[in-house]
Backbone atoms as SQL, in Angstrom:
CREATE TABLE atoms (id INTEGER PRIMARY KEY, chain TEXT, resi INTEGER, resn TEXT, atom TEXT, x REAL, y REAL, z REAL);
INSERT INTO atoms VALUES
  (1, 'A', 1, 'MET', 'N', 0.838, -1.181, 0.000),
  (2, 'A', 1, 'MET', 'CA', 0.000, 0.000, 0.000),
  (3, 'A', 1, 'MET', 'C', 0.885, 1.246, 0.000),
  (4, 'A', 2, 'ASN', 'N', 0.511, 2.188, -0.824),
  (5, 'A', 2, 'ASN', 'CA', 1.261, 3.436, -0.954),
  (6, 'A', 2, 'ASN', 'C', 0.552, 4.565, -0.215),
  (7, 'A', 3, 'ASP', 'N', 1.317, 5.603, 0.111),
  (8, 'A', 3, 'ASP', 'CA', 0.747, 6.806, 0.710),
  (9, 'A', 3, 'ASP', 'C', 0.326, 7.748, -0.412),
  (10, 'A', 4, 'TYR', 'N', -0.901, 8.269, -0.312),
  (11, 'A', 4, 'TYR', 'CA', -1.420, 9.196, -1.304),
  (12, 'A', 4, 'TYR', 'C', -2.002, 10.417, -0.611),
  (13, 'A', 5, 'GLU', 'N', -2.122, 11.471, -1.391),
  (14, 'A', 5, 'GLU', 'CA', -2.744, 12.694, -0.919),
  (15, 'A', 5, 'GLU', 'C', -3.616, 13.206, -2.061),
  (16, 'A', 6, 'THR', 'N', -4.842, 13.546, -1.755),
  (17, 'A', 6, 'THR', 'CA', -5.719, 14.102, -2.780),
  (18, 'A', 6, 'THR', 'C', -6.303, 15.411, -2.280),
  (19, 'A', 7, 'VAL', 'N', -6.333, 16.381, -3.164),
  (20, 'A', 7, 'VAL', 'CA', -6.958, 17.676, -2.887),
  (21, 'A', 7, 'VAL', 'C', -8.005, 17.868, -3.964),
  (22, 'A', 8, 'PHE', 'N', -9.217, 18.187, -3.530),
  (23, 'A', 8, 'PHE', 'CA', -10.249, 18.477, -4.518),
  (24, 'A', 8, 'PHE', 'C', -10.986, 19.746, -4.129),
  (25, 'A', 9, 'ILE', 'N', -11.530, 20.406, -5.152),
  (26, 'A', 9, 'ILE', 'CA', -12.228, 21.676, -4.968),
  (27, 'A', 9, 'ILE', 'C', -13.683, 21.460, -5.342),
  (28, 'A', 10, 'LEU', 'N', -14.563, 21.802, -4.413),
  (29, 'A', 10, 'LEU', 'CA', -15.998, 21.687, -4.648),
  (30, 'A', 10, 'LEU', 'C', -16.564, 23.053, -5.018),
  (31, 'A', 11, 'THR', 'N', -17.622, 23.049, -5.777),
  (32, 'A', 11, 'THR', 'CA', -18.247, 24.285, -6.225),
  (33, 'A', 11, 'THR', 'C', -18.726, 25.122, -5.031),
  (34, 'A', 12, 'PRO', 'N', -18.615, 26.437, -5.101),
  (35, 'A', 12, 'PRO', 'CA', -18.948, 27.288, -3.952),
  (36, 'A', 12, 'PRO', 'C', -20.440, 27.482, -3.718),
  (37, 'A', 13, 'VAL', 'N', -21.298, 27.011, -4.621),
  (38, 'A', 13, 'VAL', 'CA', -22.733, 27.213, -4.456),
  (39, 'A', 13, 'VAL', 'C', -23.368, 26.189, -3.517),
  (40, 'A', 14, 'LEU', 'N', -22.574, 25.250, -3.010),
  (41, 'A', 14, 'LEU', 'CA', -23.091, 24.217, -2.110),
  (42, 'A', 14, 'LEU', 'C', -23.315, 24.778, -0.714),
  (43, 'A', 15, 'SER', 'N', -24.317, 24.239, -0.038),
  (44, 'A', 15, 'SER', 'CA', -24.506, 24.583, 1.371),
  (45, 'A', 15, 'SER', 'C', -23.481, 23.792, 2.179),
  (46, 'A', 16, 'ASP', 'N', -23.381, 24.101, 3.455),
  (47, 'A', 16, 'ASP', 'CA', -22.429, 23.408, 4.321),
  (48, 'A', 16, 'ASP', 'C', -22.750, 21.907, 4.385),
  (49, 'A', 17, 'ALA', 'N', -24.032, 21.583, 4.489),
  (50, 'A', 17, 'ALA', 'CA', -24.446, 20.179, 4.560),
  (51, 'A', 17, 'ALA', 'C', -24.139, 19.443, 3.258),
  (52, 'A', 18, 'GLN', 'N', -24.369, 20.092, 2.116),
  (53, 'A', 18, 'GLN', 'CA', -24.083, 19.465, 0.825),
  (54, 'A', 18, 'GLN', 'C', -22.589, 19.234, 0.644),
  (55, 'A', 19, 'MET', 'N', -21.787, 20.187, 1.119),
  (56, 'A', 19, 'MET', 'CA', -20.340, 20.040, 1.011),
  (57, 'A', 19, 'MET', 'C', -19.870, 18.849, 1.850),
  (58, 'A', 20, 'LYS', 'N', -20.360, 18.747, 3.073),
  (59, 'A', 20, 'LYS', 'CA', -19.969, 17.633, 3.940),
  (60, 'A', 20, 'LYS', 'C', -20.432, 16.303, 3.367),
  (61, 'A', 21, 'GLU', 'N', -21.602, 16.286, 2.743),
  (62, 'A', 21, 'GLU', 'CA', -22.125, 15.058, 2.142),
  (63, 'A', 21, 'GLU', 'C', -21.229, 14.618, 0.974),
  (64, 'A', 22, 'ALA', 'N', -20.749, 15.564, 0.193),
  (65, 'A', 22, 'ALA', 'CA', -19.856, 15.246, -0.930),
  (66, 'A', 22, 'ALA', 'C', -18.539, 14.664, -0.421),
  (67, 'A', 23, 'VAL', 'N', -18.000, 15.256, 0.646),
  (68, 'A', 23, 'VAL', 'CA', -16.753, 14.754, 1.226),
  (69, 'A', 23, 'VAL', 'C', -16.959, 13.336, 1.756),
  (70, 'A', 24, 'GLU', 'N', -18.083, 13.095, 2.420),
  (71, 'A', 24, 'GLU', 'CA', -18.382, 11.756, 2.945),
  (72, 'A', 24, 'GLU', 'C', -18.504, 10.737, 1.814),
  (73, 'A', 25, 'LYS', 'N', -19.027, 11.174, 0.681),
  (74, 'A', 25, 'LYS', 'CA', -19.149, 10.275, -0.471),
  (75, 'A', 25, 'LYS', 'C', -17.769, 9.786, -0.907),
  (76, 'A', 26, 'PHE', 'N', -16.810, 10.708, -1.004),
  (77, 'A', 26, 'PHE', 'CA', -15.473, 10.317, -1.454),
  (78, 'A', 26, 'PHE', 'C', -14.733, 9.511, -0.390),
  (79, 'A', 27, 'LYS', 'N', -14.982, 9.807, 0.869),
  (80, 'A', 27, 'LYS', 'CA', -14.403, 8.981, 1.931),
  (81, 'A', 27, 'LYS', 'C', -14.991, 7.571, 1.883),
  (82, 'A', 28, 'GLY', 'N', -16.270, 7.475, 1.522),
  (83, 'A', 28, 'GLY', 'CA', -16.913, 6.174, 1.363),
  (84, 'A', 28, 'GLY', 'C', -16.318, 5.369, 0.221),
  (85, 'A', 29, 'VAL', 'N', -15.983, 6.057, -0.867),
  (86, 'A', 29, 'VAL', 'CA', -15.326, 5.388, -2.002),
  (87, 'A', 29, 'VAL', 'C', -13.998, 4.794, -1.540),
  (88, 'A', 30, 'LEU', 'N', -13.239, 5.569, -0.764),
  (89, 'A', 30, 'LEU', 'CA', -11.959, 5.068, -0.247),
  (90, 'A', 30, 'LEU', 'C', -12.179, 3.886, 0.694),
  (91, 'A', 31, 'ALA', 'N', -13.192, 3.985, 1.544),
  (92, 'A', 31, 'ALA', 'CA', -13.471, 2.894, 2.492),
  (93, 'A', 31, 'ALA', 'C', -13.869, 1.618, 1.747),
  (94, 'A', 32, 'ASN', 'N', -14.647, 1.752, 0.673),
  (95, 'A', 32, 'ASN', 'CA', -15.048, 0.583, -0.118),
  (96, 'A', 32, 'ASN', 'C', -13.853, -0.097, -0.774),
  (97, 'A', 33, 'GLU', 'N', -12.816, 0.663, -1.043),
  (98, 'A', 33, 'GLU', 'CA', -11.608, 0.128, -1.672),
  (99, 'A', 33, 'GLU', 'C', -10.561, -0.298, -0.635),
  (100, 'A', 34, 'GLN', 'N', -10.940, -0.399, 0.634),
  (101, 'A', 34, 'GLN', 'CA', -10.066, -0.778, 1.748),
  (102, 'A', 34, 'GLN', 'C', -8.876, 0.158, 1.924),
  (103, 'A', 35, 'ALA', 'N', -9.096, 1.433, 1.649),
  (104, 'A', 35, 'ALA', 'CA', -8.043, 2.425, 1.871),
  (105, 'A', 35, 'ALA', 'C', -8.132, 2.896, 3.327),
  (106, 'A', 36, 'GLU', 'N', -6.986, 3.230, 3.883),
  (107, 'A', 36, 'GLU', 'CA', -6.920, 3.718, 5.267),
  (108, 'A', 36, 'GLU', 'C', -6.723, 5.233, 5.224),
  (109, 'A', 37, 'ILE', 'N', -7.715, 5.972, 5.727),
  (110, 'A', 37, 'ILE', 'CA', -7.625, 7.432, 5.745),
  (111, 'A', 37, 'ILE', 'C', -6.747, 7.844, 6.917),
  (112, 'A', 38, 'VAL', 'N', -5.658, 8.552, 6.611),
  (113, 'A', 38, 'VAL', 'CA', -4.685, 8.963, 7.619),
  (114, 'A', 38, 'VAL', 'C', -5.025, 10.340, 8.177),
  (115, 'A', 39, 'ASN', 'N', -5.416, 11.252, 7.302),
  (116, 'A', 39, 'ASN', 'CA', -5.671, 12.629, 7.715),
  (117, 'A', 39, 'ASN', 'C', -6.686, 13.249, 6.766),
  (118, 'A', 40, 'GLU', 'N', -7.468, 14.153, 7.329),
  (119, 'A', 40, 'GLU', 'CA', -8.454, 14.875, 6.530),
  (120, 'A', 40, 'GLU', 'C', -8.465, 16.317, 6.999),
  (121, 'A', 41, 'GLU', 'N', -8.411, 17.247, 6.057),
  (122, 'A', 41, 'GLU', 'CA', -8.422, 18.664, 6.406),
  (123, 'A', 41, 'GLU', 'C', -9.395, 19.395, 5.499),
  (124, 'A', 42, 'ASN', 'N', -10.236, 20.214, 6.114),
  (125, 'A', 42, 'ASN', 'CA', -11.130, 21.080, 5.361),
  (126, 'A', 42, 'ASN', 'C', -10.492, 22.460, 5.355),
  (127, 'A', 43, 'TRP', 'N', -10.066, 22.914, 4.196),
  (128, 'A', 43, 'TRP', 'CA', -9.405, 24.215, 4.092),
  (129, 'A', 43, 'TRP', 'C', -10.406, 25.338, 3.905),
  (130, 'A', 44, 'GLY', 'N', -11.670, 25.004, 3.727),
  (131, 'A', 44, 'GLY', 'CA', -12.715, 26.009, 3.642),
  (132, 'A', 44, 'GLY', 'C', -12.832, 26.658, 2.276),
  (133, 'A', 45, 'LEU', 'N', -13.582, 27.743, 2.250),
  (134, 'A', 45, 'LEU', 'CA', -13.823, 28.478, 1.014),
  (135, 'A', 45, 'LEU', 'C', -12.627, 29.378, 0.722),
  (136, 'A', 46, 'ARG', 'N', -12.021, 29.183, -0.443),
  (137, 'A', 46, 'ARG', 'CA', -10.840, 29.968, -0.825),
  (138, 'A', 46, 'ARG', 'C', -10.992, 30.472, -2.247),
  (139, 'A', 47, 'LYS', 'N', -10.253, 31.528, -2.530),
  (140, 'A', 47, 'LYS', 'CA', -10.256, 32.101, -3.871),
  (141, 'A', 47, 'LYS', 'C', -9.420, 31.223, -4.794),
  (142, 'A', 48, 'LEU', 'N', -9.907, 31.015, -6.001),
  (143, 'A', 48, 'LEU', 'CA', -9.180, 30.246, -7.007),
  (144, 'A', 48, 'LEU', 'C', -8.138, 31.132, -7.675),
  (145, 'A', 49, 'ALA', 'N', -7.090, 30.524, -8.184),
  (146, 'A', 49, 'ALA', 'CA', -6.039, 31.274, -8.868),
  (147, 'A', 49, 'ALA', 'C', -6.557, 31.883, -10.169),
  (148, 'A', 50, 'TYR', 'N', -7.520, 31.227, -10.795),
  (149, 'A', 50, 'TYR', 'CA', -8.134, 31.719, -12.028),
  (150, 'A', 50, 'TYR', 'C', -9.569, 31.187, -12.070),
  (151, 'A', 51, 'PRO', 'N', -10.455, 31.870, -12.762),
  (152, 'A', 51, 'PRO', 'CA', -11.856, 31.418, -12.809),
  (153, 'A', 51, 'PRO', 'C', -11.982, 30.051, -13.486),
  (154, 'A', 52, 'ILE', 'N', -12.815, 29.201, -12.904),
  (155, 'A', 52, 'ILE', 'CA', -13.125, 27.893, -13.466),
  (156, 'A', 52, 'ILE', 'C', -14.642, 27.821, -13.564),
  (157, 'A', 53, 'GLU', 'N', -15.157, 27.591, -14.751),
  (158, 'A', 53, 'GLU', 'CA', -16.601, 27.536, -14.978),
  (159, 'A', 53, 'GLU', 'C', -17.285, 28.793, -14.424),
  (160, 'A', 54, 'LYS', 'N', -16.668, 29.939, -14.623),
  (161, 'A', 54, 'LYS', 'CA', -17.156, 31.247, -14.179),
  (162, 'A', 54, 'LYS', 'C', -17.259, 31.364, -12.654),
  (163, 'A', 55, 'LYS', 'N', -16.538, 30.529, -11.936),
  (164, 'A', 55, 'LYS', 'CA', -16.511, 30.594, -10.476),
  (165, 'A', 55, 'LYS', 'C', -15.129, 31.060, -10.039),
  (166, 'A', 56, 'THR', 'N', -15.086, 31.911, -9.020),
  (167, 'A', 56, 'THR', 'CA', -13.801, 32.439, -8.555),
  (168, 'A', 56, 'THR', 'C', -13.408, 31.904, -7.188),
  (169, 'A', 57, 'THR', 'N', -14.303, 31.147, -6.534),
  (170, 'A', 57, 'THR', 'CA', -13.994, 30.548, -5.231),
  (171, 'A', 57, 'THR', 'C', -14.410, 29.082, -5.244),
  (172, 'A', 58, 'GLY', 'N', -13.953, 28.342, -4.232),
  (173, 'A', 58, 'GLY', 'CA', -14.324, 26.936, -4.113),
  (174, 'A', 58, 'GLY', 'C', -13.974, 26.408, -2.740),
  (175, 'A', 59, 'PHE', 'N', -14.639, 25.330, -2.346),
  (176, 'A', 59, 'PHE', 'CA', -14.349, 24.657, -1.071),
  (177, 'A', 59, 'PHE', 'C', -13.215, 23.662, -1.294),
  (178, 'A', 60, 'TYR', 'N', -12.104, 23.867, -0.605),
  (179, 'A', 60, 'TYR', 'CA', -10.941, 22.988, -0.733),
  (180, 'A', 60, 'TYR', 'C', -10.989, 21.909, 0.347),
  (181, 'A', 61, 'GLN', 'N', -10.627, 20.688, -0.041),
  (182, 'A', 61, 'GLN', 'CA', -10.607, 19.560, 0.889),
  (183, 'A', 61, 'GLN', 'C', -9.364, 18.718, 0.607),
  (184, 'A', 62, 'LEU', 'N', -8.660, 18.323, 1.665),
  (185, 'A', 62, 'LEU', 'CA', -7.467, 17.478, 1.546),
  (186, 'A', 62, 'LEU', 'C', -7.731, 16.172, 2.276),
  (187, 'A', 63, 'ILE', 'N', -7.362, 15.058, 1.659),
  (188, 'A', 63, 'ILE', 'CA', -7.451, 13.749, 2.302),
  (189, 'A', 63, 'ILE', 'C', -6.135, 13.021, 2.054),
  (190, 'A', 64, 'GLU', 'N', -5.503, 12.582, 3.131),
  (191, 'A', 64, 'GLU', 'CA', -4.305, 11.737, 3.035),
  (192, 'A', 64, 'GLU', 'C', -4.733, 10.318, 3.356),
  (193, 'A', 65, 'PHE', 'N', -4.264, 9.355, 2.554),
  (194, 'A', 65, 'PHE', 'CA', -4.684, 7.976, 2.763),
  (195, 'A', 65, 'PHE', 'C', -3.638, 6.993, 2.258),
  (196, 'A', 66, 'LYS', 'N', -3.777, 5.748, 2.714),
  (197, 'A', 66, 'LYS', 'CA', -2.935, 4.645, 2.253),
  (198, 'A', 66, 'LYS', 'C', -3.834, 3.716, 1.463),
  (199, 'A', 67, 'ALA', 'N', -3.405, 3.374, 0.253),
  (200, 'A', 67, 'ALA', 'CA', -4.248, 2.543, -0.601),
  (201, 'A', 67, 'ALA', 'C', -3.416, 1.821, -1.640),
  (202, 'A', 68, 'LYS', 'N', -4.069, 0.884, -2.316),
  (203, 'A', 68, 'LYS', 'CA', -3.455, 0.197, -3.445),
  (204, 'A', 68, 'LYS', 'C', -3.535, 1.113, -4.670),
  (205, 'A', 69, 'PRO', 'N', -2.635, 0.966, -5.612),
  (206, 'A', 69, 'PRO', 'CA', -2.645, 1.834, -6.798),
  (207, 'A', 69, 'PRO', 'C', -3.951, 1.786, -7.597),
  (208, 'A', 70, 'GLU', 'N', -4.647, 0.656, -7.587),
  (209, 'A', 70, 'GLU', 'CA', -5.892, 0.529, -8.349),
  (210, 'A', 70, 'GLU', 'C', -6.992, 1.429, -7.786),
  (211, 'A', 71, 'THR', 'N', -6.879, 1.788, -6.519),
  (212, 'A', 71, 'THR', 'CA', -7.886, 2.617, -5.860),
  (213, 'A', 71, 'THR', 'C', -7.952, 4.010, -6.485),
  (214, 'A', 72, 'ILE', 'N', -6.831, 4.509, -6.963),
  (215, 'A', 72, 'ILE', 'CA', -6.773, 5.863, -7.508),
  (216, 'A', 72, 'ILE', 'C', -7.665, 5.990, -8.739),
  (217, 'A', 73, 'ALA', 'N', -7.671, 4.995, -9.590),
  (218, 'A', 73, 'ALA', 'CA', -8.515, 5.033, -10.786),
  (219, 'A', 73, 'ALA', 'C', -9.991, 5.099, -10.405),
  (220, 'A', 74, 'VAL', 'N', -10.388, 4.340, -9.400),
  (221, 'A', 74, 'VAL', 'CA', -11.785, 4.340, -8.947),
  (222, 'A', 74, 'VAL', 'C', -12.146, 5.702, -8.365),
  (223, 'A', 75, 'LEU', 'N', -11.263, 6.256, -7.525),
  (224, 'A', 75, 'LEU', 'CA', -11.515, 7.544, -6.890),
  (225, 'A', 75, 'LEU', 'C', -11.624, 8.660, -7.939),
  (226, 'A', 76, 'GLU', 'N', -10.697, 8.691, -8.874),
  (227, 'A', 76, 'GLU', 'CA', -10.705, 9.754, -9.876),
  (228, 'A', 76, 'GLU', 'C', -11.888, 9.630, -10.836),
  (229, 'A', 77, 'THR', 'N', -12.364, 8.419, -11.076),
  (230, 'A', 77, 'THR', 'CA', -13.579, 8.246, -11.871),
  (231, 'A', 77, 'THR', 'C', -14.761, 8.885, -11.157),
  (232, 'A', 78, 'GLN', 'N', -14.834, 8.701, -9.835),
  (233, 'A', 78, 'GLN', 'CA', -15.913, 9.319, -9.057),
  (234, 'A', 78, 'GLN', 'C', -15.798, 10.845, -9.067),
  (235, 'A', 79, 'PHE', 'N', -14.568, 11.366, -9.003),
  (236, 'A', 79, 'PHE', 'CA', -14.364, 12.816, -9.088),
  (237, 'A', 79, 'PHE', 'C', -14.894, 13.347, -10.424),
  (238, 'A', 80, 'ARG', 'N', -14.588, 12.650, -11.518),
  (239, 'A', 80, 'ARG', 'CA', -15.007, 13.092, -12.841),
  (240, 'A', 80, 'ARG', 'C', -16.520, 13.040, -13.008),
  (241, 'A', 81, 'ARG', 'N', -17.164, 12.068, -12.390),
  (242, 'A', 81, 'ARG', 'CA', -18.616, 11.896, -12.532),
  (243, 'A', 81, 'ARG', 'C', -19.418, 12.880, -11.688),
  (244, 'A', 82, 'ASP', 'N', -18.827, 13.401, -10.638),
  (245, 'A', 82, 'ASP', 'CA', -19.559, 14.277, -9.714),
  (246, 'A', 82, 'ASP', 'C', -19.464, 15.718, -10.188),
  (247, 'A', 83, 'GLU', 'N', -20.596, 16.323, -10.487),
  (248, 'A', 83, 'GLU', 'CA', -20.600, 17.696, -11.007),
  (249, 'A', 83, 'GLU', 'C', -20.267, 18.730, -9.947),
  (250, 'A', 84, 'ARG', 'N', -20.235, 18.338, -8.678),
  (251, 'A', 84, 'ARG', 'CA', -19.876, 19.277, -7.610),
  (252, 'A', 84, 'ARG', 'C', -18.376, 19.525, -7.539),
  (253, 'A', 85, 'VAL', 'N', -17.575, 18.640, -8.140),
  (254, 'A', 85, 'VAL', 'CA', -16.121, 18.762, -8.105),
  (255, 'A', 85, 'VAL', 'C', -15.664, 19.615, -9.285),
  (256, 'A', 86, 'ILE', 'N', -14.961, 20.714, -8.957),
  (257, 'A', 86, 'ILE', 'CA', -14.440, 21.600, -10.004),
  (258, 'A', 86, 'ILE', 'C', -13.092, 21.073, -10.497),
  (259, 'A', 87, 'ARG', 'N', -12.183, 20.786, -9.563),
  (260, 'A', 87, 'ARG', 'CA', -10.845, 20.268, -9.874),
  (261, 'A', 87, 'ARG', 'C', -10.427, 19.270, -8.794),
  (262, 'A', 88, 'TYR', 'N', -9.487, 18.398, -9.165),
  (263, 'A', 88, 'TYR', 'CA', -8.920, 17.460, -8.193),
  (264, 'A', 88, 'TYR', 'C', -7.489, 17.141, -8.592),
  (265, 'A', 89, 'LEU', 'N', -6.713, 16.735, -7.613),
  (266, 'A', 89, 'LEU', 'CA', -5.342, 16.304, -7.863),
  (267, 'A', 89, 'LEU', 'C', -5.000, 15.238, -6.831),
  (268, 'A', 90, 'THR', 'N', -4.568, 14.091, -7.306),
  (269, 'A', 90, 'THR', 'CA', -4.155, 12.996, -6.428),
  (270, 'A', 90, 'THR', 'C', -2.729, 12.622, -6.801),
  (271, 'A', 91, 'PHE', 'N', -1.885, 12.484, -5.790),
  (272, 'A', 91, 'PHE', 'CA', -0.518, 12.076, -6.073),
  (273, 'A', 91, 'PHE', 'C', 0.018, 11.184, -4.963),
  (274, 'A', 92, 'ARG', 'N', 0.992, 10.348, -5.355),
  (275, 'A', 92, 'ARG', 'CA', 1.623, 9.428, -4.422),
  (276, 'A', 92, 'ARG', 'C', 2.735, 10.154, -3.692),
  (277, 'A', 93, 'LEU', 'N', 2.786, 9.972, -2.383),
  (278, 'A', 93, 'LEU', 'CA', 3.827, 10.606, -1.583),
  (279, 'A', 93, 'LEU', 'C', 5.046, 9.698, -1.527),
  (280, 'A', 94, 'ASP', 'N', 6.229, 10.247, -1.836),
  (281, 'A', 94, 'ASP', 'CA', 7.437, 9.477, -1.644),
  (282, 'A', 94, 'ASP', 'C', 7.794, 9.519, -0.154),
  (283, 'A', 95, 'LYS', 'N', 8.886, 8.889, 0.242),
  (284, 'A', 95, 'LYS', 'CA', 9.189, 8.796, 1.676),
  (285, 'A', 95, 'LYS', 'C', 9.441, 10.163, 2.298),
  (286, 'A', 96, 'TYR', 'N', 10.012, 11.092, 1.549),
  (287, 'A', 96, 'TYR', 'CA', 10.285, 12.419, 2.092),
  (288, 'A', 96, 'TYR', 'C', 8.993, 13.219, 2.267),
  (289, 'A', 97, 'ALA', 'N', 8.112, 13.117, 1.279),
  (290, 'A', 97, 'ALA', 'CA', 6.825, 13.818, 1.375),
  (291, 'A', 97, 'ALA', 'C', 5.973, 13.221, 2.485),
  (292, 'A', 98, 'ALA', 'N', 6.046, 11.906, 2.677),
  (293, 'A', 98, 'ALA', 'CA', 5.284, 11.261, 3.754),
  (294, 'A', 98, 'ALA', 'C', 5.799, 11.712, 5.118),
  (295, 'A', 99, 'GLU', 'N', 7.128, 11.834, 5.247),
  (296, 'A', 99, 'GLU', 'CA', 7.707, 12.326, 6.506),
  (297, 'A', 99, 'GLU', 'C', 7.278, 13.769, 6.766),
  (298, 'A', 100, 'TYR', 'N', 7.301, 14.601, 5.721),
  (299, 'A', 100, 'TYR', 'CA', 6.897, 15.994, 5.865),
  (300, 'A', 100, 'TYR', 'C', 5.420, 16.094, 6.259),
  (301, 'A', 101, 'ALA', 'N', 4.577, 15.272, 5.639),
  (302, 'A', 101, 'ALA', 'CA', 3.140, 15.288, 5.961),
  (303, 'A', 101, 'ALA', 'C', 2.903, 14.876, 7.409),
  (304, 'A', 102, 'ALA', 'N', 3.649, 13.879, 7.895),
  (305, 'A', 102, 'ALA', 'CA', 3.508, 13.451, 9.284),
  (306, 'A', 102, 'ALA', 'C', 3.956, 14.562, 10.233),
  (307, 'A', 103, 'LYS', 'N', 5.052, 15.227, 9.887),
  (308, 'A', 103, 'LYS', 'CA', 5.544, 16.337, 10.704),
  (309, 'A', 103, 'LYS', 'C', 4.521, 17.474, 10.751),
  (310, 'A', 104, 'ARG', 'N', 3.937, 17.778, 9.597),
  (311, 'A', 104, 'ARG', 'CA', 2.932, 18.837, 9.509),
  (312, 'A', 104, 'ARG', 'C', 1.702, 18.493, 10.351),
  (313, 'A', 105, 'ARG', 'N', 1.284, 17.227, 10.312),
  (314, 'A', 105, 'ARG', 'CA', 0.140, 16.796, 11.132),
  (315, 'A', 105, 'ARG', 'C', 0.434, 16.943, 12.613),
  (316, 'A', 106, 'ASN', 'N', 1.665, 16.576, 13.032),
  (317, 'A', 106, 'ASN', 'CA', 2.041, 16.676, 14.444),
  (318, 'A', 106, 'ASN', 'C', 2.070, 18.127, 14.908),
  (319, 'A', 107, 'ILE', 'N', 2.591, 19.012, 14.084),
  (320, 'A', 107, 'ILE', 'CA', 2.632, 20.438, 14.435),
  (321, 'A', 107, 'ILE', 'C', 1.220, 20.981, 14.559),
  (322, 'A', 108, 'ARG', 'N', 0.372, 20.602, 13.627),
  (323, 'A', 108, 'ARG', 'CA', -1.021, 21.060, 13.662),
  (324, 'A', 108, 'ARG', 'C', -1.734, 20.532, 14.907),
  (325, 'A', 109, 'ALA', 'N', -1.482, 19.271, 15.262),
  (326, 'A', 109, 'ALA', 'CA', -2.117, 18.681, 16.443),
  (327, 'A', 109, 'ALA', 'C', -1.667, 19.369, 17.722),
  (328, 'A', 110, 'THR', 'N', -0.391, 19.724, 17.811),
  (329, 'A', 110, 'THR', 'CA', 0.099, 20.412, 19.017),
  (330, 'A', 110, 'THR', 'C', -0.472, 21.820, 19.110),
  (331, 'A', 111, 'LYS', 'N', -0.633, 22.495, 17.972),
  (332, 'A', 111, 'LYS', 'CA', -1.231, 23.838, 17.984),
  (333, 'A', 111, 'LYS', 'C', -2.687, 23.761, 18.439),
  (334, 'A', 112, 'GLU', 'N', -3.411, 22.751, 17.989),
  (335, 'A', 112, 'GLU', 'CA', -4.816, 22.611, 18.397),
  (336, 'A', 112, 'GLU', 'C', -4.929, 22.266, 19.874),
  (337, 'A', 113, 'SER', 'N', -4.012, 21.443, 20.400),
  (338, 'A', 113, 'SER', 'CA', -4.071, 21.091, 21.817),
  (339, 'A', 113, 'SER', 'C', -3.726, 22.293, 22.693),
  (340, 'A', 114, 'VAL', 'N', -2.849, 23.170, 22.213),
  (341, 'A', 114, 'VAL', 'CA', -2.510, 24.382, 22.950),
  (342, 'A', 114, 'VAL', 'C', -3.708, 25.323, 22.984),
  (343, 'A', 115, 'LYS', 'N', -4.431, 25.425, 21.867),
  (344, 'A', 115, 'LYS', 'CA', -5.615, 26.279, 21.813),
  (345, 'A', 115, 'LYS', 'C', -6.693, 25.815, 22.783),
  (346, 'A', 116, 'GLU', 'N', -6.820, 24.500, 22.961),
  (347, 'A', 116, 'GLU', 'CA', -7.846, 23.948, 23.860),
  (348, 'A', 116, 'GLU', 'C', -7.535, 24.244, 25.312),
  (349, 'A', 117, 'ASN', 'N', -6.287, 24.355, 25.671),
  (350, 'A', 117, 'ASN', 'CA', -5.903, 24.587, 27.080),
  (351, 'A', 117, 'ASN', 'C', -5.962, 26.001, 27.438);
């Protein structure tokens, strides 16, 4: 199983509930393919670098997971079929990128624990 990271942008016209439902759909696709979700981050509504389909903003979502290479084809097919997805990018993390992602998660977790105290 390889480490992967996918970032996808959802259309900004979705309500909060619709956005969460779309994210759950893609997490379900990963679960059906026996992928292990390592990390999930909602980056929220952000401005796009350039207009896509006459939209200038979108909901960004990041999911880090471990899966077999065949899982990526299934996931990206679902991205293409869903009209709520504006853009997506999935890539395999090499050992250095995986170490960096783990470090980033740990830093983020410590910042959140400090905020709670």
